[in-house]
GUTI-407364 format. One line per 5 residues: number of its first residue (from 1); their letters; for each residue y, x, z of N, C-alpha, C. Coordinates in pm, whole numbers, plus 50000, padded with zeros to 5 digits. Layout:
<finus>
NUM> a> Y:X:Z:Y:X:Z:Y:X:Z  ...
</finus>
This chain:
<finus>
1> mrgpd> 49881:50080:50006:49975:50024:50040:50131:50072:49975  50212:50052:49903:50359:50140:49926:50472:50041:49990  50542:50136:50040:50656:50036:50115:50603:50057:50274  50725:50011:50338:50702:50027:50511:50602:49957:50543  50534:49960:50670:50435:49938:50752:50496:49784:50756
6> pdaih> 50433:49679:50719:50487:49548:50798:50463:49542:50950  50382:49569:50972:50338:49564:51149:50395:49631:51204  50507:49722:51124:50555:49743:51255:50685:49697:51305  50725:49767:51417:50820:49704:51487:50980:49746:51416  50974:49864:51451:51088:49941:51363:51009:50020:51228
11> pneni> 51081:49969:51117:50992:50023:50980:51020:50152:50964  51144:50202:51005:51225:50346:50997:51239:50362:51131  51171:50486:51167:51185:50515:51306:51292:50566:51360  51359:50615:51243:51498:50699:51245:51629:50594:51232  51585:50453:51254:51721:50391:51261:51642:50226:51377
16> kricf> 51657:50281:51469:51565:50177:51569:51661:50041:51595  51802:50050:51531:51864:49926:51514:51796:49823:51437  51702:49843:51368:51617:49785:51280:51514:49738:51335  51477:49636:51332:51347:49557:51374:51279:49451:51294  51184:49474:51297:51093:49349:51198:51024:49239:51297
21> iknti> 51130:49118:51295:51145:49053:51379:50926:49000:51411  50903:48974:51329:50771:48921:51351:50644:48971:51441  50717:49106:51464:50655:49152:51540:50662:49197:51671  50775:49096:51704:50833:49099:51887:50832:48962:51901  50744:48829:51810:50787:48685:51911:50720:48671:51936
26> trpni> 50693:48644:52094:50633:48596:52159:50597:48428:52203  50672:48356:52149:50714:48203:52150:50633:48160:52040  50538:48069:52052:50452:47969:51907:50554:47901:51851  50671:47827:51888:50742:47751:51839:50851:47850:51749  50824:47950:51754:50892:48042:51631:50823:48094:51560
31> ivggy> 50850:48109:51431:50751:48155:51289:50824:48256:51225  50827:48347:51191:50915:48445:51105:50812:48504:51026  50869:48535:50906:50786:48582:50803:50778:48770:50777  50684:48800:50743:50725:48961:50695:50811:48993:50611  50865:49106:50705:50953:49189:50645:51118:49184:50696
36> tyydd> 51109:49031:50751:51244:49002:50785:51284:49032:50911  51430:49140:50894:51468:49207:51029:51607:49157:51069  51584:49175:51215:51719:49200:51272:51792:49289:51333  51929:49311:51285:51986:49466:51296:52089:49453:51439  52072:49509:51522:52125:49497:51637:52146:49663:51742
41> pvdse> 52229:49738:51726:52259:49900:51758:52198:49839:51937  52208:49756:52006:52205:49761:52135:52040:49700:52168  52003:49582:52114:51896:49537:52171:51829:49504:52003  51781:49544:51945:51704:49511:51831:51583:49430:51854  51487:49441:51949:51380:49424:51985:51355:49273:52058
46> hfenn> 51459:49191:52074:51475:49121:52164:51559:48984:52072  51486:48972:52002:51570:48860:51888:51556:48706:51972  51436:48709:52009:51412:48523:52074:51550:48522:52145  51614:48622:52218:51732:48594:52326:51832:48522:52287  51834:48501:52151:51927:48500:52038:51902:48305:51966
51> vthhy> 51813:48294:52051:51742:48178:52031:51745:48087:52136  51868:47989:52141:51884:47944:52265:51837:47761:52286  51831:47722:52406:51798:47575:52429:51667:47512:52312  51565:47640:52321:51425:47596:52287:51361:47596:52371  51309:47426:52408:51239:47412:52508:51094:47344:52481
56> dfigd> 51005:47400:52518:50839:47371:52467:50853:47196:52467  50874:47113:52554:50886:46964:52561:50941:46906:52441  51026:46969:52372:51098:46888:52291:51015:46920:52137  50938:47014:52124:50858:47049:52033:50894:47109:51912  51076:47163:51894:51086:47170:51762:51071:47301:51783
61> kliig> 51102:47334:51597:51053:47480:51571:51195:47582:51483  51176:47704:51496:51243:47790:51443:51121:47837:51349  51185:47805:51187:51095:47913:51096:51209:47959:51006  51168:48098:50994:51236:48177:50923:51120:48245:50828  51172:48240:50662:51138:48326:50572:51100:48468:50585
66> kfcai> 51052:48505:50481:51034:48639:50462:51140:48696:50384  51184:48857:50417:51259:48957:50337:51392:48886:50395  51451:48825:50529:51563:48788:50547:51629:48905:50629  51783:48926:50637:51830:49022:50699:51942:48970:50750  51899:49034:50890:52028:48873:51009:52076:49008:51116
71> akgie> 52208:48979:51119:52297:49100:51162:52315:49048:51315  52356:49149:51387:52394:49076:51538:52503:48988:51541  52457:48899:51643:52539:48839:51701:52490:48695:51657  52409:48645:51579:52355:48556:51540:52277:48481:51665  52298:48325:51651:52274:48255:51755:52187:48140:51674
76> fimng> 52088:48061:51709:52001:47980:51656:51978:47877:51746  52082:47786:51763:52109:47668:51914:52016:47543:51842  51884:47555:51944:51790:47438:51881:51843:47340:51940  51758:47215:51965:51780:47084:51981:51798:47047:52156  51740:47161:52237:51740:47144:52361:51868:47129:52429
81> anhrm> 52040:47166:52323:52119:47157:52331:52184:47031:52331  52104:46954:52275:52166:46782:52271:52189:46723:52372  52301:46664:52454:52299:46561:52483:52306:46375:52445  52244:46302:52580:52241:46180:52506:52386:46144:52520  52408:46078:52389:52555:46066:52369:52592:45855:52391
86> gsvtt> 52504:45811:52394:52497:45655:52401:52538:45604:52519  52561:45680:52658:52576:45673:52762:52709:45690:52801  52747:45608:52912:52916:45672:52957:52913:45786:52980  52844:45874:53030:52881:46001:53056:52718:46098:52958  52792:46205:52883:52717:46320:52842:52653:46390:52931
91> ypfni> 52704:46410:53062:52662:46474:53120:52512:46480:53200  52434:46630:53182:52279:46592:53181:52297:46612:53339  52279:46502:53403:52235:46504:53550:52089:46543:53603  52049:46508:53508:51854:46509:53506:51834:46661:53542  51916:46744:53505:51859:46873:53470:51928:46983:53607
96> mgggw> 51987:46901:53707:52059:46939:53829:51991:46965:53913  51871:46848:53946:51773:46869:54069:51813:46738:54194  51803:46738:54301:51859:46699:54417:51833:46532:54373  51775:46516:54320:51754:46328:54281:51825:46313:54166  51866:46370:54089:51918:46328:53955:51844:46324:53865
101> ekcap> 51710:46380:53859:51634:46386:53748:51574:46238:53724  51602:46141:53810:51551:46013:53794:51618:45954:53658  51682:46034:53647:51793:45971:53510:51765:46056:53407  51663:46088:53422:51641:46197:53257:51598:46115:53164  51681:46121:53053:51683:46076:52914:51534:46058:52852
106> plcdl> 51484:45974:52775:51396:46011:52699:51386:46080:52603  51332:46112:52468:51346:46198:52380:51382:46116:52290  51390:45996:52261:51435:45938:52191:51570:45879:52187  51636:45899:52282:51763:45892:52319:51853:45992:52278  51803:46104:52280:51853:46227:52243:51878:46254:52086
111> plkgd> 51979:46327:52065:51985:46328:51915:51936:46436:51821  51824:46432:51811:51700:46553:51806:51712:46553:51645  51726:46675:51571:51770:46689:51444:51642:46776:51364  51565:46779:51466:51380:46831:51369:51405:46963:51391  51308:47031:51337:51290:47213:51287:51411:47244:51243
116> tvvgs> 51478:47371:51230:51559:47433:51206:51480:47555:51120  51484:47571:50963:51443:47610:50851:51474:47685:50759  51479:47849:50793:51535:47934:50637:51425:47989:50540  51466:47987:50450:51417:48035:50345:51374:48175:50359  51306:48211:50256:51335:48374:50222:51439:48451:50172
121> dvwfg> 51466:48542:50194:51579:48664:50096:51702:48589:50126  51711:48548:50257:51846:48491:50327:51925:48592:50405  52043:48628:50387:52142:48721:50422:52245:48639:50524  52243:48672:50685:52333:48683:50756:52415:48774:50790  52551:48764:50777:52632:48804:50829:52651:48816:51008
126> qnvtv> 52736:48909:51039:52740:48886:51192:52801:48745:51288  52770:48775:51392:52810:48643:51459:52815:48522:51393  52676:48500:51312:52687:48328:51288:52581:48250:51380  52673:48131:51365:52571:48021:51465:52532:47935:51399  52414:47877:51417:52312:47778:51318:52291:47656:51420
131> lpgvh> 52309:47558:51353:52310:47436:51464:52189:47375:51418  52143:47303:51563:51995:47261:51516:51911:47184:51404  51839:47161:51359:51761:47109:51234:51844:47146:51126  51931:47241:51085:51969:47303:50911:51867:47358:50865  51845:47293:50715:51798:47363:50630:51897:47479:50564
136> igdgs> 51794:47640:50549:51908:47695:50493:51826:47768:50351  51839:47731:50254:51732:47750:50113:51783:47914:50084  51645:47957:49976:51610:48077:49980:51725:48153:49906  51731:48320:49912:51811:48357:49865:51968:48335:49877  52041:48237:49985:52129:48235:50041:52207:48330:50124
141> iiaan> 52332:48337:50091:52424:48420:50224:52515:48393:50262  52497:48399:50412:52593:48311:50498:52689:48397:50542  52814:48362:50551:52944:48459:50552:52927:48487:50749  52977:48611:50780:53017:48663:50902:53102:48520:50992  53068:48541:51138:53163:48467:51194:53134:48263:51124
146> svvas> 53011:48245:51098:53020:48112:51018:52960:48011:51122  52978:47872:51099:52900:47835:51186:52812:47717:51097  52703:47727:51079:52629:47624:50977:52585:47490:51068  52640:47426:50993:52602:47302:51115:52529:47120:50958  52526:47211:50793:52440:47142:50765:52455:47219:50672
151> dvppy> 52286:47104:50576:52193:47189:50492:52279:47308:50423  52177:47431:50370:52259:47522:50271:52144:47507:50122  52221:47497:49997:52093:47483:49877:52039:47629:49888  51981:47661:49765:51920:47821:49764:52023:47892:49683  52032:48002:49695:52115:48085:49600:52281:48019:49608
156> hiygg> 52294:48014:49729:52453:48011:49733:52515:48042:49855  52611:48094:49821:52721:48147:49952:52789:48075:50011  52769:48076:50142:52843:47951:50244:52915:48052:50379  53046:47999:50396:53101:48047:50483:53171:47950:50559  53253:48003:50720:53363:47934:50741:53281:47851:50878
161> npcrm> 53400:47750:50931:53355:47672:51044:53413:47521:51024  53355:47452:50970:53205:47475:50968:53214:47523:50819  53033:47540:50799:53039:47628:50728:53053:47537:50485  53153:47629:50458:53119:47535:50321:53111:47640:50177  53040:47568:50111:53032:47657:49996:53128:47725:49928
166> irkrf> 53097:47847:49883:53194:47948:49834:53162:47956:49678  53055:47943:49686:53008:47964:49563:52884:47993:49491  52773:47967:49400:52691:48002:49373:52660:48156:49344  52550:48180:49390:52539:48318:49357:52532:48357:49182  52420:48230:49141:52371:48266:49004:52393:48143:48945
171> ndeli> 52387:48161:48785:52397:48003:48749:52211:47935:48728  52236:47800:48697:52122:47713:48741:51990:47778:48678  51986:47863:48527:51878:47890:48485:51812:48021:48591  51890:48097:48605:51846:48219:48709:51765:48177:48845  51858:48086:48878:51852:48012:49014:51728:47967:49017
176> dclle> 51692:47868:48925:51524:47830:48908:51413:47868:48901  51471:48007:48807:51360:48131:48753:51286:48157:48894  51415:48241:49007:51378:48275:49105:51311:48228:49197  51369:48087:49197:51239:48009:49269:51127:47963:49272  51115:47986:49089:50988:47991:49070:50883:48088:49083
181> ikwwd> 50924:48255:49057:50858:48332:49062:50861:48370:49236  50922:48341:49332:50904:48401:49458:50892:48481:49514  50956:48577:49417:50900:48729:49484:50885:48812:49582  50935:48715:49659:50877:48764:49797:50763:48751:49852  50688:48654:49778:50515:48623:49797:50465:48763:49682
186> wspdl> 50521:48827:49632:50476:48942:49541:50372:49031:49644  50254:49122:49590:50186:49181:49653:50262:49317:49699  50265:49391:49811:50370:49527:49808:50394:49583:49713  50220:49581:49634:50261:49678:49522:50365:49651:49428  50318:49524:49384:50394:49491:49300:50538:49435:49305
191> ifenl> 50573:49480:49432:50713:49481:49472:50772:49630:49464  50690:49715:49457:50698:49847:49474:50763:49896:49341  50661:49822:49214:50646:49862:49106:50796:49813:49024  50846:49692:49095:50967:49595:49062:51095:49653:49094  51107:49731:49236:51186:49752:49311:51336:49797:49193
196> ealcg> 51331:49855:49105:51446:49919:49028:51512:49742:48985  51421:49664:48931:51479:49534:48862:51525:49423:49013  51461:49429:49106:51489:49336:49244:51617:49423:49287  51648:49516:49274:51759:49590:49305:51893:49632:49231  51827:49606:49119:51948:49611:49002:52050:49525:48980
201> gdltt> 52132:49546:48918:52273:49446:48851:52234:49391:48768  52131:49395:48649:52106:49363:48505:52002:49231:48546  52087:49103:48563:52013:49036:48584:51901:48985:48502  51923:49006:48398:51823:48969:48245:51710:49053:48286  51693:49140:48332:51577:49267:48356:51468:49152:48460
206> imkit> 51524:49115:48559:51432:49071:48594:51370:48905:48550  51451:48854:48480:51392:48715:48429:51299:48770:48298  51319:48899:48223:51205:48967:48145:51105:48976:48192  51095:49012:48343:50997:49033:48408:50903:48925:48436  50959:48834:48462:50906:48705:48549:50864:48605:48410
211> rr> 50875:48649:48310:50839:48576:48149:50721:48606:48078  50713:48754:48156:50534:48850:48097:50416:48720:48088
</finus>
């Protein structure tokens, strides 16, 4: 096999700030694909600390695809952060104890938004916040300091608070082509053989490869 060891925590031992997330996950409700990395000069090996309000009894999952690049300061806020909004107060009396737990809301009264799903080959800039239930498509880019509150289509650039479309990365023909070939599912050897095309700026080259 050519390329870095997908089972290593640090693919390059000389760059400890980069960590393959999949190999550090302990929670069963966080699923991360191979080669996706977290870049943090202080604590790259504890990506799970950036997934907040994630409680087993709610059952929601964070699912991240392969070959994603995630910069420091990311926060995935999960459904446990939501409060009941149909009552007089949104204050969560039930988690404070002292008998207040008698008013614990049923899950059906909470604004749960399902799993948070990130596709493959997604790049997150620094200090991005992703809200519960968001789906981010393959090949997308999320600008630094953004708050992602709604779904992001594949191969689009989004930024801001709330996050809005800046532009498409490519034309529709190339986007459809890339979604069809799913290069991130290629074998390590096939990726190695086509690195120049994947990393190059001539987009017609990748289209020729996929049409062989």
